[in-house]
N, C-alpha and C positions, 0 to 999 in steps of 0.2 A: 587457636592457631589456624584451624580450618577456615575460619571466618576471614582471616587475613589473606590466605591463599585465594579464596574466592574473590575478594576485593581486588587483589592483584591481577587475577585472570580477567575479571571484568574490566579493569582499567586498561589492560593490554589490548583486549578485544575492541574496546571503545576507541583507543588510539589508532588501531589498525582500520576500523570501519571509517573513522573520520579522514584518515590519510587516503584510504581507497576512494572515498567520495570526492576528495580534493583532486586526486589524479584523474578520476573519471570525468570531471568537469573539463579537463584539458585534452584528454585523449580516450580512445577506445580501449576496453578492457584487454583486447588481445595485444596491445602495445605497452601494457604495464608489466613491470618485472617485479618479482619478489624483492630483489635488491633495492630498487628505488622506492618501493612501498615501505620497506623496513627503515630505510635511510630517513624517509619523511616522518615516520612514526617514532623514530629514535629507539628502535629495538633491534636486537640482533636477529638474523635469519633463523638461527636455531629455535628461537622463541616462536617465531611465526610457524615453523614446522611442527611445533608441539601441538598447534591448534588446527592447522590446516595442511592439506597436501600441496596446494598450489593456489594461485590467484582465483581460478575458477571454482575450486572447492570452497574458498572463503565467500565468493559471491553466491554460491549455491546455498551455503549456510545462512548468510544474511537474508536471502529471499525466502528461505524456509521459515525463519523466525517471523518475518513479516506475514508470510502466508498463514502461519499458525495463529497469529493474532487476528487476522481477517476471519478465520474460521471461528474463533471464539466470538467475534463480533456478530457474524451471521447466525450463529447457533443461539445466541442470546435472545433473539427476538422472534416472536411468532405473530404473523399478521393479524390473526383473529384476536389474540389475547393481550396484545400490547397497546396500551392507551396511546392515542395520537399517532399510531403507525402511519407512515414510515419515518416520521421525524426523529425518534430516538436512535433508530438505526443509522440514519445519515449523520446525526450529531456525533455518534461514536466513531463513525468512519472518518469524518473531518477532523475530529479531535486527535485520532490516532495519526492521520497524515500530517497534521500540524505539529505534533510532538516529534515527528520523524521527517520533517520537511526537507532537510538537506539531503537525506538519503533518497527520498522519493523523487526530488528534483533530478537527481542523478539517474535513478533507475528508469524514469520515464522520459528522460532527456535524450539529446541526440547521440550521446555515447552510452546510453543505457542498454537494457536487455529487453528486447521485445518479448522474449519468452516469459518474462515476469509478468507482463500485462496478460498474456495468454493464460498463465496459471491462475491469476486473479479471476479472470473471466470464467475459468473451469470451476473455481470455488463458488463463484457467484451463481453460476448456472446450477451447480449441484445443491447448494444450500438455500438459495433464494428462489430461483425460477421453479425448479422441480418440486420443492417442498412447500413453498409459501404462496407464490403467485397463483399456482394452479389450485390452491385450496379456496381462494376467494370467491370465485364464481365459475360456473360451467362455461360460460362465454369466454372468460379469460383463459381457461385452461386449453381451449382449442388453439389459440395463437399466442400462448404465454411465452414461447421462445422468442417471438418477435417483440413483444412488449418488454420482456426482460433484457434482451440485447439492446433495445432502444434506450432503456434506463441506464444500463451499464456503460455503454459507450458515450452517452450523454454525461454521465458522472465522471468518467475518465477525462473527457474533454474539459469539463468544468475544473476538475482537479489540476490538469495541466496548465490551464489558464490562470487558476488561482495561485499556483506555485510560481509561475513565471512573472506574476505581478507582486511578488514578495508578500503574499497573504494580506492584502489590504482589508479584507473582510475577515471577521472572526469565524471559527468553526460553527458557531451558533447561527450566524447570519447565512453561512453557505448551506447549513442543513435546512433552514427555513426556505431558502431559495429553491433548492432541489425538491423539497417536500411540495412546494407550491407548483413547480413544473410538473412533477409526477402526478400530483393529485388533480390539477385543474388544467394542465397543458399550457403550451407556449402562447397560443392565440388568446387565451383568457387573460393573459398578463399584458398583452400589448394593445388590447382594445380599450 
């Protein structure tokens, strides 16, 4: 019985997330009402309020789930002990983004939430820059915040471009590209 309830809850949340992302493609979050979200999801408002206080609470919950997954990905890799680092890290990131492409398109799109990008930036800074990049060499640790931000904002830009192009490249191809850019630099690719 409990399994059925869990499945119903998951189905309801999936419908709500899909409906919210559909509405956010059309308008800003501040212009979306619980009523129109529930109508689109074909659920009653009482069901919505069983899970969330309001639209902003729902968005915060979605962003927290995505952030938690990023933390899992970042914590999984160690620059010194991971074979072919940073490729496996980037592969996991691009696979995760690909699996949730519709949601990421909305969150980093024109009606998205800039604070979500800032939250990912803080997580990346905490888990990658401070712990991993600074361990690689003393020279890197002096300027690691600059290297880290260069990598992060480059990746965010690539993800935005990739998602706006309807993912023409696979996550594997994107991970290879980013690894090459990070490892050898842009100039080595265009010479």
